[in-house]
C-alpha positions in Angstrom: -14.1 -22.6 37.2 -14.4 -23.9 33.6 -16.3 -20.7 32.8 -13.5 -18.6 34.2 -10.9 -20.5 32.2 -13.0 -20.0 29.0 -13.3 -16.2 29.6 -9.5 -16.0 30.3 -8.8 -17.9 27.1 -11.1 -15.7 25.1 -9.5 -12.6 26.4 -6.1 -13.9 25.6 -7.0 -14.2 22.0 -8.3 -10.7 21.5 -6.5 -8.7 18.9 -4.9 -5.4 20.1 -3.0 -2.7 18.4 0.1 -3.9 20.3 0.4 -7.0 18.0 3.9 -7.3 16.5 2.5 -8.3 13.1 -0.1 -6.6 11.0 -1.6 -6.5 7.5 -1.5 -3.2 5.8 -4.3 -2.4 3.4 -3.1 0.8 1.9 -4.7 4.2 1.1 -8.5 4.0 0.9 -9.7 7.0 -1.2 -13.3 5.8 -1.6 -14.7 8.4 0.9 -12.2 11.1 0.0 -12.6 14.5 -1.6 -10.1 16.5 -3.5 -10.6 20.2 -2.5 -9.8 23.0 -4.9 -10.7 22.5 -8.5 -7.6 24.4 -9.7 -5.4 21.7 -8.2 -7.4 18.7 -9.4 -8.4 19.5 -13.0 -8.6 15.9 -14.2 -10.6 13.8 -11.7 -10.8 10.8 -14.1 -7.0 10.6 -14.2 -6.9 10.8 -10.4 -9.3 7.8 -10.0 -7.9 5.8 -12.9 -4.2 6.4 -12.3 -3.2 8.3 -9.3 -5.0 6.3 -6.6 -3.2 3.3 -7.8 0.2 5.1 -8.1 0.0 6.6 -4.6 -0.7 3.2 -3.2 2.0 1.6 -5.3 4.6 3.9 -3.8 3.9 2.2 -0.4 4.8 -1.1 -2.0 7.7 -0.1 -4.2 9.4 2.4 -2.0 9.2 0.7 1.4 12.3 2.5 2.7 10.8 5.9 2.1 7.2 4.9 3.1 8.1 2.5 5.9 4.9 1.1 7.2 6.7 -1.1 9.7 8.4 1.9 11.3 5.4 4.1 11.0 3.2 1.7 13.0 5.9 0.2 15.3 5.6 -3.4 13.9 8.1 -6.2 13.4 6.3 -7.7 10.4 4.0 -6.1 7.9 2.1 -8.0 5.2 0.6 -6.0 2.3 -2.8 -6.6 0.9 -4.0 -3.7 -1.2 -6.7 -5.7 -3.1 -9.7 -4.6 -1.0 -8.8 -1.0 -1.0 -8.0 -1.0 -4.7 -11.4 -2.3 -5.5 -13.1 0.3 -3.3 -11.0 3.1 -4.9 -12.3 2.1 -8.3 -15.9 2.8 -7.2 -15.2 6.6 -6.7 -17.5 8.7 -9.0 -15.2 11.2 -10.7 -18.0 13.8 -11.0 -18.2 13.9 -7.1 -14.5 13.7 -6.3 -13.5 17.4 -6.6 -15.1 20.1 -4.5 -14.4 23.7 -3.5 -16.3 23.3 -0.2 -15.0 22.2 3.1 -15.3 18.4 3.8 -14.6 16.0 6.6 -15.5 12.5 7.8 -15.9 11.2 11.3 -15.2 7.9 13.2 -18.6 6.5 12.2 -17.6 6.7 8.5 -14.3 5.1 9.3 -16.1 2.2 11.0 -18.5 1.8 8.0 -15.5 1.7 5.7 -13.7 -1.0 7.7 -16.9 -3.1 7.9 -17.2 -3.0 4.1 -13.8 -4.5 3.5 -13.8 -8.1 2.2 -10.9 -9.1 4.4 -10.2 -12.6 5.6 -8.2 -14.2 8.3 -7.3 -13.2 11.8 -5.0 -10.6 13.3 -4.4 -6.9 13.1 -5.3 -4.8 10.1 -4.1 -1.3 9.4 -5.5 1.1 6.8 -5.1 4.8 6.0 -8.6 6.1 5.1 -8.1 9.3 3.2 -10.4 12.2 4.2 -9.1 14.8 1.8 -6.3 16.2 -0.3 -6.9 19.9 0.2 -5.1 22.1 -2.4 -6.7 25.3 -1.1 -5.1 24.8 2.4 -2.2 22.6 1.1 -2.9 19.7 3.5 -3.7 16.0 3.3 -5.8 14.4 6.0 -6.1 10.7 6.7 -7.5 8.5 9.4 -4.8 6.0 10.6 -6.9 3.0 11.5 -6.2 -0.2 13.3 -8.8 -3.0 13.2 -9.4 -6.6 14.1 -9.5 -8.5 10.8 -11.8 -11.3 12.0 -14.5 -9.0 13.5 -13.8 -5.8 11.5 -14.0 -3.9 14.7 -12.0 -0.6 14.7 -9.5 -0.8 17.6 -8.2 2.7 17.2 -8.5 5.5 14.6 -6.8 8.9 14.6 -6.8 11.8 12.2 -3.3 12.6 10.9 -2.3 15.4 8.6 0.6 16.0 6.2 1.8 19.0 4.2 2.3 18.4 0.4 5.3 19.7 -1.5 7.1 19.2 -4.8 6.4 19.3 -8.5 3.7 17.4 -10.3 0.5 16.0 -8.9 1.9 12.6 -7.9 5.0 13.9 -6.1 3.2 16.8 -4.5 0.7 14.5 -2.6 3.1 11.6 -2.2 5.2 13.9 -0.1 2.2 14.6 2.1 1.7 10.8 2.5 5.4 10.5 3.5 4.9 13.2 6.2 1.8 11.5 7.4 3.8 8.2 7.8 6.4 10.2 9.7 3.8 11.6 12.0 2.4 8.1 12.6 5.9 7.0 13.6 5.9 9.7 16.2 2.5 8.7 17.5 2.5 4.9 17.3 4.0 4.0 20.6 1.8 6.5 22.5 -1.2 5.1 20.7 -0.2 1.6 21.8 0.3 2.7 25.4 -3.0 4.6 25.4 -5.1 1.7 24.1 -4.0 -0.8 26.7 
């Protein structure tokens, strides 16, 4: 009987993607590629400036890039430190390619395990696969994970079309469309993961 109560208590404390509060870790570019050298002529500037600026949009323009709405949460805490540190490790010489590129769920799991996150509860991160200028498409893995165990609870590939003028705005609009797509999927993801 005590064993049964222990198991029931342990199950009650498991983190699920249905949690009403989550910590958002931002855009992880550390495994991403920028496809199409004509569209990404200054990879050093992308690593040194734009990774930060695209993440900063999520903090400073919360009404446009509404993480709470996108992931169907009541409370979102922001902690971009772990992802910011990882983004700084990108080798500029390897960032841009003219070849096709993709990552899979195993890479997503490796990324999440490498985050120096603390505490308990639900974490959400957008792991960027590619910004593809050739096909004009951004691809990210929207990923929910248990902060204490770093176990991926659900990850889904989501795409968004870029538009606008200037490198920052062009890809920021793709991020906005990805957030809109997540908003359309979030409730179904929650139901499907029960």
